[in-house]
C-alpha angles and dihedrals in degrees: 000000000000118000122186098180110047118047137173093033136085114251126223090014126115108242142178103229094208090062091060093074127043132207116253122190114259093358146098111226121200136187118190115215100175132008122171140121092283105039146009122201117187137167116216134189115194122193115220113291095012113129147177106225124229115298139138135244131215088223140048107271119205117196118202111188111218099178140357129011132298137184111218121189117201115181102313095335125101120204129184111209129190133190111307097024127111138196134182119224103205120231114267094018119115113248139172137186129211129182106236083179128351108301139178121209141180109224117201119185121188115198125207115258 
């Protein structure tokens, strides 16, 4: 079966998303599942203290925490998320992520059409 949309993931197979990325000391590990003009879908694993500094996205970005604990700054607000929680970082608004402890997330970005 050829698939031109999803990559780096088995198709028609039950999976646990958090097992598709592994923690690495002092690093942020990512695995892109979809990347096109409409959507980006990426799994991340952050080691404690690792961060993505403040930046903006052209699309709305939804973070779904799969494991661990993250501090997510959106504009002037700070949010502490744990496994199972989700937050949307609106397009054009500065946001940053920091690993309070190792965490894994699924990041979905929807770009304007």
